[in-house]
N, C-alpha and C positions, 0 to 999 in steps of 0.2 A: 138331529138333522131333519129339515123339512123340504119337501119337494112341491113345487107348483108348476103346472104345465098345462098347455091346451093342445099338445101334440095329438091326442086321440080324439079331440072334439070334432064332430062332423059339423059341416057348414050349414046349420039350420036356422031359421029366422029367430031373432031375439036370443040367440045363444050367447052367453057371456064368454067371449074368447079372450079370457084374461084381461078384458078391457079396464076393469078396476081389480086391484089386488092390494090386500092389506096383509102385512107380515110383521113379525117382531122387528125386521130390519128396516122396512120402508112401506110406504103407502103410495101407490101410483095409479095414474090413469093413463090409458093408451089409446092413441088413434092411429090404427094401422093405415099403411099406404093402400094396401089391397086386403080387404077384410076376408075374402075367400081364401087366400094364400097365407095369411098371417099365422105364424107359429112363434111360440115363446116358451121358455122354461126358466125356472129359478130354483136354486137349491140354496139353502141356508144352514149354517152351523156355527156353534159356538167354539171359541178357543180361549179359555179364561175370560178376561175382560173384553176380548174383541168378538165381533160378530162378523162372519164371513158370508159372502154370498157369491154364487157362480151364476151368471145370467147369459142367456142367449136370446136374441130376438131378431126377427126379419125387419123389413122397413116400417117404420112407425115414428110418431112423435110421442115420447114418454113423458109426462109431467109428474114430477115427484113432489109431494106435499112436504111442508117444513115440519120438523119435529118441535114439539113445544116442551119447554123446561121450566119448572117453577124456579130453580136455582140455576142461573147462567153457568155455574161452574160444572153442572152436571150434563151440559150439552155434549154432543158428539160430532165428530168429524169422519168423513169417509174418504179413504184413498180409493180412486177409481182407476183401475188398469185395464187397458185394452189388450186382450189376448189375441184376437183376430178381428179384421175389419176396421171400420172408422166410425166415430160418433162425434157430433158436435153438441156441446153442452153450453146452454144459455143459463147464466147465473147472476147474482146480484152485483158482482163486480165486472161482468162483461161476458165473454165467450171464450171457450177453451175448445180446441180440436184435438182429439186423441186418435192416434193411428197405432197400429200393432206395436207393442214395446213401449208405449208411452203411459204416463199416469199423471193424475193431479189430485190435489187435496181440496175437498169440498166441505163447507160448513153446513150441517144438517139443519140447523135453526133457520135457514133461508130455503125457499122453494127453488127449483131448477127444472128445466126441461132439456131433454136429449133428443136430437134428430138422427135417426138411423136411416141412410139411404137404402142399403141392401140388407146384409146381415152382419150382426157383430156379437162378439163374445166378450163379455166383461168379468172382471173379478174385483169385488168390493170388499174392503176392509174397514169396518166401522169401529172407531176408537173413542172412548170417553175422553173429553178434553183434559181431565186431570191426569189421565195416563199419558196422553200425548204431550203435554207440557213438560214431562220428565226428560224428553228427547229434544224438543225445540220449545222454549218458553213461550214464544208468540206465533203460534200456527197461522193466525190471520195474515202475517206478513207474506207467506208463500202460497196462500190460497189462491187457487185458480191458475197458478203457474203450470205449464205443460212441462214435464220432466221426462227425460230419456232414461229408461232403466238400462244400466250397463250390462254388458255380455262378457263372459269369460273367455279363455283362450280357445275353448272347444265351441264357442259361439252360443252357448247357453245363457239365458237371461238369469241374472244373478239375485236381484232383490226379491221378486215374487216367486221365482221357481220353487224354493223350498216349500212354500205353502201349497203350490199347485201339485207338486210331487207327492205331498202327503195328504192331499185332498180327501181320498177315499178313507184313510185312517182317521182324519179329523171329523168327517161325517159320522163315522161309526162310534166316535166317542173313545177309541182305544188309546188315544193320546192324551187324555185328560190330565194325568199326572205330569205330562211334559209341557202343558201349555204355557206355564211362566217362562220357561226356557226358549221355546220356539218363538213366543211373542216377543221376548227381549231380543233375540237375534234379528228378527225381521224389523222391529222399529228402530234398532240401532243402525240397521243397514240404511234404512230410509233416512234416518237423521244425518248419517255420513254424507248422503247424496246432496241433501239440501245445504249442509254445511260447506261442501265443496263449491256449489254454485253461488252461495251468498255468505262468503267468509267474513265480510267486515261489517255485518249489520249490528249495530248497538240497539238498545231498545228506543232510543231517541230517533235514530234513522229510521226504524221500523215504523214509528208513529208518523213520521214525516212522509214516508212512502205511501202509507195508508191515506194520509190526508190528501196527498196529490191525487191519488186515484179517485178518491171521492169527489174532488173537485172537477176532475175530467169527466167522470160519468154525468155530473150535473150540468156540464156545459158542452157536450158533444155537438149540439146544434149551434153553437157560437162559432162563426167563421173566424173570429179574432182570437181564439183559444191557441196559445202558444206556450211554450216552456216559460218564456219571460212573463207572461201574463199570469200563469200559475204561480211562479215565484213571487210576484208581487202580491197576490192574494195571500200568500202564506207568510209574508214579510221576511223572505230570505232571498239570496242572490241566486240567479239562474245558474251560475257556476256551481254553487253548493247544491242545488237541485239535481243538476246533471251528475254530479259525483255520486249521488246516492244510487244511480243506476249503472255506475262502472262495472263492468263485468257481465252485465245482463243487457236485456234489450233497451236501447236508447229511448228516452222518454218521448222524444218527437216521433219515433217510430211507433211507439206504444199508441199515441194519440191517433195517428193515422190508422194503425190497425183496428182500434176500437171503432173508429168511424166507418170503416169498411165492413166490419163484422156486423154492426147495427144495421148498415144499409142492406147487407146480404139478408139479414133476418127479416126486414120488411119485404124484400123482393121475394122471399119464400112464403110470405104471409098470404094466404088466399083471400083474406079481407082487404088487402091492399093491391090486388091484382089490377085494378082500373086506375091506380094512381100512376102518374108517369114516372119514368126512371129519374128524370131531372128533379122532379119534386122531392123524391126520396133523397136523392143526393143533396139537395140544398137543405133538407131537414136535419142532415147530420154534419152540417158545416162546410160542405163543398160549395164553392162559389164559381165553379167551372165544370160544365158537363163533360168537357173533354179531358180535363185533368182527373175527374172521377173515373171516367171510363179506362184511361190509361192504368190509373193505380189499382183499380179493381181487377183488371185482367192480370196485372203483374202478380197480385197477391192470390187470386183464386184460379188463374189459368183460363178464365172465361171472360168474355164481354158480359157487362150487366144484363143485356137482353138475352143472351144464350143461357146465362146462369138461371135468369127467371124462368125461360121456356123449359130447361132441362128439369128444374126442381119442382116446378107446379104441375108438371105433366102427370105425375103420379097421384096428385090430389084432386085433380079436376075430371 
């Protein structure tokens, strides 16, 4: 087990307040909201083939560098679970918002950024791709999906709680001989959660979903982007394309959400503080400022103007 923290560091000029951190699990750079009050800590431990990390941080933008692999089969994925607080993760497929009790799967071969408004506590489980594929063959199909971890009759969280309850023993290394069994139980429970949410996905359907997402990301600024237009580009019917998303978020809702998320990201960007809200809305495919404002408020609970004012205040 290794521990990294700036809890005891005094606020001195040029002090490295965990602003750059390289571990066996991740390499990050941190831009705190308030450098004087910023505090963070990270504990890492091994559990067989899995690498675990427990992280706490106050308000900051955390940039995680990508991991490079000579052999793509050796790349790793990370399950990111929010224990407390809320975090917004910007990644190559879009944006994921995690609240306490939620988790998502991230491909470590791509960089990502996390925005923490106040304080958050996260639990990360890094898994080699070859291990993960034993439990779900195409992890890319569920990457970035926000999942709710179920709770038992007593209200306790089921999927991650066994690892959290054993965290002290895992850190000490006293459970080394039990690592295969603990890892098996954990990954099997995660696999069952994904199977319950995506029961009908064949390998062909997964490839189609990934293709649709890539087309959407490339054309978010196109106001003519619709389910029908995507289906035409893919050479399939819109009915077939919609059927792939049966039981999950509708594709039209996904397009709107991604446009709103990218707009929010730009409203949060200090470098774009002088760009008008209308210009940002039009940049991501909205052709009506009024429609953008209504949709934005419905999704985030703030008007675009209030959202920008609230979130830029800590950085200016």
